[in-house]
C-alpha positions as CSV (number, residue, x, y, z in Angstrom):
1,X,111.4,93.6,107.6
2,X,113.5,96.3,109.3
3,X,111.4,99.3,110.4
4,X,114.4,101.6,110.6
5,X,114.9,103.9,107.5
6,X,118.0,102.9,105.7
7,X,120.9,105.4,105.5
8,X,120.0,106.8,102.1
9,X,116.3,107.2,102.9
10,X,117.2,108.8,106.3
11,X,119.6,111.3,104.6
12,X,117.0,112.3,102.0
13,X,114.4,112.6,104.7
14,X,116.5,115.0,106.7
15,X,117.0,117.2,103.6
16,X,113.3,117.0,102.8
17,X,112.3,117.9,106.4
18,X,114.4,121.0,106.3
19,X,113.1,121.9,102.8
20,X,109.5,121.4,104.0
21,X,109.9,123.5,107.2
22,X,112.0,126.3,105.7
23,X,110.6,126.7,102.2
24,X,107.5,124.7,101.5
25,X,105.2,125.4,104.5
26,X,106.0,129.1,104.5
27,X,105.2,129.2,100.7
28,X,101.6,128.0,101.2
29,X,100.2,131.4,101.9
30,X,102.3,132.8,99.1
31,X,100.7,130.3,96.7
32,X,97.3,131.3,98.0
33,X,98.0,134.9,97.3
34,X,99.4,134.2,93.8
35,X,96.3,132.2,92.9
36,X,94.0,134.8,94.2
37,X,95.8,137.5,92.2
38,X,95.5,135.5,89.0
39,X,92.2,133.5,89.3
40,X,92.3,132.4,85.6
41,X,95.8,130.9,85.9
42,X,96.4,127.2,85.5
43,X,99.7,125.6,86.1
44,X,102.8,126.5,88.0
45,X,102.9,129.9,89.7
46,X,106.2,131.7,90.4
47,X,106.4,130.2,93.9
48,X,105.9,126.6,92.5
49,X,108.5,127.2,89.8
50,X,111.0,128.4,92.5
51,X,110.3,125.4,94.7
52,X,110.7,123.0,91.8
53,X,114.2,124.4,91.0
54,X,115.2,124.2,94.7
55,X,114.0,120.6,95.0
56,X,115.9,119.6,91.9
57,X,119.1,121.3,93.3
58,X,118.7,119.4,96.6
59,X,118.3,116.0,94.9
60,X,114.6,115.7,95.9
61,X,113.1,115.3,92.4
62,X,111.7,112.1,90.9
63,X,112.1,110.1,94.2
64,X,109.0,108.0,93.3
65,X,110.6,106.0,90.5
66,X,111.7,102.6,91.8
67,X,114.7,100.7,90.4
68,X,114.2,100.1,86.7
69,X,116.1,98.7,83.8
70,X,116.7,102.2,82.4
71,X,118.3,103.5,85.6
72,X,116.1,106.5,85.7
73,X,115.0,108.5,88.7
74,X,116.3,108.1,92.2
75,X,116.1,104.3,92.2
76,X,114.5,104.1,95.6
77,X,112.5,101.1,96.6
78,X,108.9,101.5,97.7
79,X,110.0,101.0,101.3
80,X,112.7,103.7,101.0
81,X,110.3,106.1,99.4
82,X,107.5,105.6,102.0
83,X,108.7,108.0,104.7
84,X,109.6,110.6,102.1
85,X,106.2,110.4,100.4
86,X,104.6,110.6,103.9
87,X,106.5,113.8,104.7
88,X,105.6,115.4,101.4
89,X,101.9,114.7,102.3
90,X,102.2,117.3,105.1
91,X,101.9,119.9,102.3
92,X,100.0,118.0,99.5
93,X,99.4,121.2,97.6
94,X,103.1,122.1,97.2
95,X,105.6,119.4,98.2
96,X,104.7,116.6,95.7
97,X,104.5,119.0,92.7
98,X,107.7,120.7,93.8
99,X,109.4,117.3,93.9
100,X,108.0,116.2,90.6
101,X,106.3,113.4,92.5
102,X,102.7,114.4,92.0
103,X,100.0,112.3,90.4
104,X,99.2,111.7,87.6
105,X,102.7,112.5,86.3
106,X,104.2,109.8,88.4
107,X,102.0,107.0,87.0
108,X,102.4,108.3,83.5
109,X,106.2,108.3,83.7
110,X,106.1,104.8,85.1
111,X,104.0,103.7,82.1
112,X,106.5,105.2,79.7
113,X,109.4,103.5,81.6
114,X,107.9,100.1,81.4
115,X,105.9,100.1,78.2
116,X,107.2,103.0,76.0
117,X,109.4,102.7,73.0
118,X,112.7,104.5,72.8
119,X,111.2,107.1,70.6
120,X,108.2,107.6,72.9
121,X,110.6,107.9,75.9
122,X,112.8,110.4,74.1
123,X,109.9,112.6,73.2
124,X,107.9,112.4,76.4
125,X,109.7,110.8,79.3
126,X,112.8,112.9,79.3
127,X,110.9,116.3,79.5
128,X,108.5,114.8,82.1
129,X,111.4,113.8,84.3
130,X,113.0,117.2,83.8
131,X,109.7,118.8,84.8
132,X,109.6,121.0,81.6
133,X,106.2,119.5,80.6
134,X,103.3,117.8,82.4
135,X,100.8,115.2,81.5
136,X,97.3,113.8,82.2
137,X,95.8,110.4,82.3
138,X,92.4,110.0,80.6
139,X,90.5,106.9,81.7
140,X,87.4,107.9,83.7
141,X,84.3,108.8,81.7
142,X,81.1,110.6,82.6
143,X,78.7,108.3,80.8
144,X,79.8,104.9,82.2
145,X,80.5,103.4,85.6
146,X,84.2,103.9,85.6
147,X,84.7,101.9,88.8
148,X,84.7,99.0,86.2
149,X,87.5,100.1,83.8
150,X,86.3,97.6,81.2
151,X,83.3,99.9,80.7
152,X,85.3,102.7,79.0
153,X,83.4,103.7,75.9
154,X,85.9,106.0,74.2
155,X,86.6,104.4,70.8
156,X,90.1,104.1,69.3
157,X,89.8,103.0,65.7
158,X,92.7,102.3,63.3
159,X,92.6,104.1,60.0
160,X,95.6,103.3,57.9
161,X,98.7,104.6,59.6
162,X,96.7,106.5,62.2
163,X,94.4,105.9,65.2
164,X,91.2,108.0,65.5
165,X,89.9,108.8,68.9
166,X,86.3,109.6,69.7
167,X,84.8,110.0,73.2
168,X,84.6,112.0,76.4
169,X,86.8,111.8,79.5
170,X,86.6,113.6,82.8
171,X,88.5,113.9,86.1
172,X,91.7,114.0,84.0
173,X,93.9,115.5,86.6
174,X,96.4,118.1,85.4
175,X,94.9,118.6,82.0
176,X,93.8,122.2,82.7
177,X,97.5,123.1,82.9
178,X,98.7,124.4,79.5
179,X,102.0,122.7,80.2
180,X,100.2,119.3,80.2
181,X,101.4,118.6,76.7
182,X,100.7,114.8,76.8
183,X,97.4,113.0,77.3
184,X,97.5,109.3,77.9
185,X,94.1,108.1,76.6
186,X,92.5,104.7,77.3
187,X,89.9,103.5,74.9
188,X,88.5,100.5,73.1
189,X,90.3,99.2,70.0
190,X,88.4,96.0,69.7
191,X,84.9,95.8,71.4
192,X,84.6,92.2,70.3
193,X,87.7,90.9,72.1
194,X,87.9,89.3,75.5
195,X,86.5,91.7,78.1
196,X,90.0,92.6,79.4
197,X,91.6,92.7,76.0
198,X,89.4,95.3,74.4
199,X,91.3,98.4,75.7
200,X,94.4,100.1,74.5
201,X,96.3,103.3,75.4
202,X,97.4,106.1,73.1
203,X,99.8,109.0,73.6
204,X,97.8,112.0,72.4
205,X,99.5,115.4,72.2
206,X,97.3,118.1,73.8
207,X,97.4,120.2,70.6
208,X,96.0,117.4,68.4
209,X,93.1,118.7,66.3
210,X,89.9,117.3,67.7
211,X,91.0,117.5,71.3
212,X,88.9,120.0,73.3
213,X,89.3,120.8,77.0
214,X,85.7,121.3,77.8
215,X,85.8,122.6,81.4
216,X,87.5,122.4,84.8
217,X,86.0,120.3,87.6
218,X,86.1,121.1,91.3
219,X,86.3,118.8,94.4
220,X,84.1,120.3,97.1
221,X,84.7,123.6,95.5
222,X,88.5,123.2,95.3
223,X,89.9,123.5,91.8
224,X,93.4,122.1,92.5
225,X,95.0,124.7,90.3
226,X,98.4,124.1,91.7
227,X,98.2,120.5,90.3
228,X,96.8,121.6,87.0
229,X,93.1,121.1,87.9
230,X,90.8,118.3,86.8
231,X,89.4,118.5,83.3
232,X,86.6,117.2,81.1
233,X,88.0,116.5,77.7
234,X,86.2,115.7,74.4
235,X,87.9,113.8,71.6
236,X,86.2,114.2,68.2
237,X,88.0,112.5,65.4
238,X,91.4,113.2,67.0
239,X,94.1,111.5,64.9
240,X,97.6,110.4,66.0
241,X,100.1,108.2,64.3
242,X,100.1,104.4,64.9
243,X,103.5,104.9,66.5
244,X,101.7,106.6,69.4
245,X,100.3,103.4,70.7
246,X,101.6,102.6,74.1
247,X,102.4,99.0,74.5
248,X,100.3,96.8,72.2
249,X,96.7,96.7,71.2
250,X,94.6,95.0,73.9
251,X,97.1,95.7,76.6
252,X,95.4,98.8,78.0
253,X,93.6,97.2,80.9
254,X,96.6,95.4,82.1
255,X,98.8,98.5,81.8
256,X,96.2,100.5,83.8
257,X,96.3,98.0,86.6
258,X,100.1,98.1,86.6
259,X,99.9,101.9,86.8
260,X,97.4,102.1,89.6
261,X,99.2,99.8,92.1
262,X,102.1,102.2,92.8
263,X,99.7,105.2,92.5
264,X,97.5,103.7,95.3
265,X,100.4,103.2,97.7
266,X,101.8,106.7,96.9
267,X,98.4,108.3,97.7
268,X,98.3,106.3,101.0
269,X,101.8,107.4,102.0
270,X,101.0,111.0,101.4
271,X,97.6,110.7,103.2
272,X,99.4,109.6,106.4
273,X,101.4,112.8,106.2
274,X,98.2,114.8,105.8
275,X,96.9,113.2,109.0
276,X,100.2,114.0,110.9
277,X,99.9,117.6,109.7
278,X,96.4,117.7,111.1
279,X,97.5,116.3,114.4
280,X,100.2,118.9,114.7
281,X,97.6,121.6,114.3
282,X,95.3,119.9,116.8
283,X,97.9,119.7,119.5
284,X,98.8,123.3,119.1
285,X,95.1,124.3,119.1
286,X,94.3,122.1,122.1
287,X,97.1,123.6,124.2
288,X,96.4,127.2,123.3
289,X,92.6,127.3,123.3
290,X,90.4,127.4,126.4
291,X,86.8,126.4,126.7
292,X,84.6,126.0,129.8
293,X,87.4,127.1,132.1
294,X,90.2,124.9,131.0
295,X,92.4,124.2,127.9
296,X,90.9,121.9,125.3
297,X,93.9,119.6,125.9
298,X,92.4,118.9,129.4
299,X,89.0,117.9,127.9
300,X,88.6,114.1,128.0
301,X,87.0,113.9,124.6
302,X,90.0,115.7,123.0
303,X,92.4,113.3,124.6
304,X,90.4,110.4,123.5
305,X,90.4,111.7,119.9
306,X,94.1,112.1,120.0
307,X,94.7,108.6,121.4
308,X,92.4,107.0,118.9
309,X,94.1,109.0,116.1
310,X,97.5,107.8,117.1
311,X,96.4,104.2,117.3
312,X,94.7,104.2,113.9
313,X,97.6,106.1,112.2
314,X,100.3,103.8,113.5
315,X,98.3,100.8,112.4
316,X,97.7,102.0,108.9
317,X,101.3,103.1,108.6
318,X,102.5,99.6,109.5
319,X,100.2,98.2,106.8
320,X,101.5,100.6,104.2
321,X,105.1,99.7,105.1
322,X,104.3,96.0,104.9
323,X,102.7,96.6,101.5
324,X,105.7,98.6,100.3
325,X,108.0,95.8,101.4
326,X,105.9,93.2,99.6
327,X,105.9,95.2,96.4
328,X,109.7,95.4,96.6
329,X,110.2,91.7,97.4
330,X,107.5,89.7,95.7
331,X,106.1,92.2,93.2
332,X,103.0,94.4,92.8
333,X,100.8,91.5,91.6
334,X,101.6,89.3,94.6
335,X,101.0,92.3,96.9
336,X,97.6,93.0,95.3
337,X,95.6,92.1,98.5
338,X,97.7,94.5,100.6
339,X,97.5,97.3,98.1
340,X,93.7,97.0,98.1
341,X,93.6,96.8,101.9
342,X,95.6,100.1,102.3
343,X,93.5,101.8,99.6
344,X,90.4,101.2,101.8
345,X,92.0,101.5,105.3
346,X,94.2,104.6,104.9
347,X,91.7,107.1,103.4
348,X,89.0,106.0,105.9
349,X,91.3,106.5,108.9
350,X,92.7,109.8,107.6
351,X,89.2,111.1,106.8
352,X,88.1,110.3,110.4
353,X,91.1,112.0,111.9
354,X,90.6,115.1,109.7
355,X,86.9,115.2,110.5
356,X,87.6,115.3,114.2
357,X,90.4,117.9,113.7
358,X,87.9,120.1,111.9
359,X,85.4,119.6,114.8
360,X,88.0,120.7,117.3
361,X,88.8,123.9,115.3
362,X,85.1,124.7,114.9
363,X,84.4,127.4,112.4
364,X,88.1,127.9,111.6
365,X,88.2,124.2,110.6
366,X,85.8,124.6,107.7
367,X,87.3,127.9,106.6
368,X,90.2,128.7,104.4
369,X,92.2,129.9,107.4
370,X,93.5,126.4,108.1
371,X,94.4,123.6,105.6
372,X,92.0,121.2,107.2
373,X,89.1,121.6,104.9
374,X,91.3,121.1,101.8
375,X,92.9,118.1,103.4
376,X,89.5,116.6,104.2
377,X,88.4,117.1,100.6
378,X,91.5,115.3,99.4
379,X,91.1,112.4,101.8
380,X,87.4,112.0,100.9
381,X,88.2,112.0,97.2
382,X,90.7,109.1,97.7
383,X,87.9,106.9,98.7
384,X,86.7,107.2,95.1
385,X,89.8,107.8,93.0
386,X,91.8,104.8,91.8
387,X,88.8,102.5,92.6
388,X,86.1,103.1,95.2
389,X,86.1,101.4,98.5
390,X,83.4,99.0,97.5
391,X,85.3,97.6,94.5
392,X,88.4,96.9,96.6
393,X,86.3,95.4,99.4
394,X,84.5,93.1,97.0
395,X,87.8,91.9,95.6
396,X,89.3,91.5,99.1
397,X,86.2,89.5,100.1
398,X,86.6,87.1,97.2
399,X,90.2,86.6,98.1
400,X,89.4,86.0,101.7
401,X,86.8,83.3,100.8
402,X,89.4,81.5,98.8
403,X,92.1,81.8,101.4
404,X,93.5,78.4,102.4
405,X,93.6,77.5,106.2
406,X,96.8,78.2,107.9
C-alpha cells in the first residue's frame, strides 16, 4: 500500500484543514455559549447550522460514504477518507456534525444505501444526505447484556399489514434531537429461529404513536447535545407498515454487523485526531509553563510522555490505514480481524494519551477550560460502544488459535 494521500484526498484535506482552523475551532466557544444560553435545546444551534452550510458549499459533506452502486456521497475509499476523518476528530463536537459525517447518521445512511428499497431511500436517505433530518439507531437495551447483540429483547410482531414494536432501548445517540425523524429499531421477529436469524430491523418514524422518548443520558456528565444527545426510548404497541421492514426478516443481526464495521474504523480515525489535538495542547503548555525552576518541556517525564505518545499514535495510525486498505481491497468481512484489533488498540492508546495530557494540565485538564476532559470521556466511551474490548479480544483470541502456521 502507498502511504501518501492520493491527489483527491490531499486536496480535500487542504480544504478541511483551512475550514477547521478558520471556522470550526473558533466556533467551539461559540457553541459552548449557545448551549449555555439555551440549556433545554437539543439539536443544531445557529453556529452548527452555519458550519453545516459552509461545509456543504466547500464539498466537505458526506465524505464517509464509500463507492456504492447508487453513486451517492463523495465516493471516497476508506483509505482516502482516513486522513479526513482523523482531521475532523480534532474537533469531535463540531467537525463531524458540520460535515454530515457523524455517527449514528453515517451508519444509518449506509444501511439504507445497501439494504433499503427505492421508496425507503426516497423518503429517508435523500433528506439524511441533505442534512435536513437526522436519525438514531436503536439496538442497545437496558435489561439485557447488549455486548451480545443476539440478546435484544425488543419484540417486533407482525399483525396483518403492520409490525408492532414493544420494548425499551437506550444509548440511542441523536434521538434527543427533534430533527431525528427516523429511528432504526432492531428487535426479534422470530424468537424460535436460529440464534442469528431471530432479529430484524424496522424504520420507525419518531412521531409514531407508542414511541416515547423517556430521558436523555449523559456520559461522565456530558450530554452531547451538539450530536442530539443519547436517549432512552420506550416502544409500546408502536405500529408501522410492513413496508418499513429494512432488508428481510431475520437479517437484522447480519445488517448490524455490516453497519458496525465501517462505524468502528470511523471512530478510530477520529480518535487519532483527538489525540493529535491533545498533543498540540500539551506541547503549547509544556513550552509556556514553568515548574520547579524550568519549563515543563525540560522535565524528563514530560519528554518521555510525548515520546511514548508519538510512538503509540504512529503505530495505531498504521494499523488503521492497513485496516482501511483491507476493507477497500478484500472487503469488510475479510478485514474483520483488523477491524476488531483497531477497535481495541486505538481507544486504549488514545485514552492513555489523554490521561497523561490531563495530568500535565493539572486542574485545568479536568475543567471545562480545555477540551481534554470531554475528549477523555469520548475516548473512554469508545471502549464500550460498538462492542466492548473484551468481546473483540475474545474473538481475536479465537481467530489467533485457529491461525495456520506461516
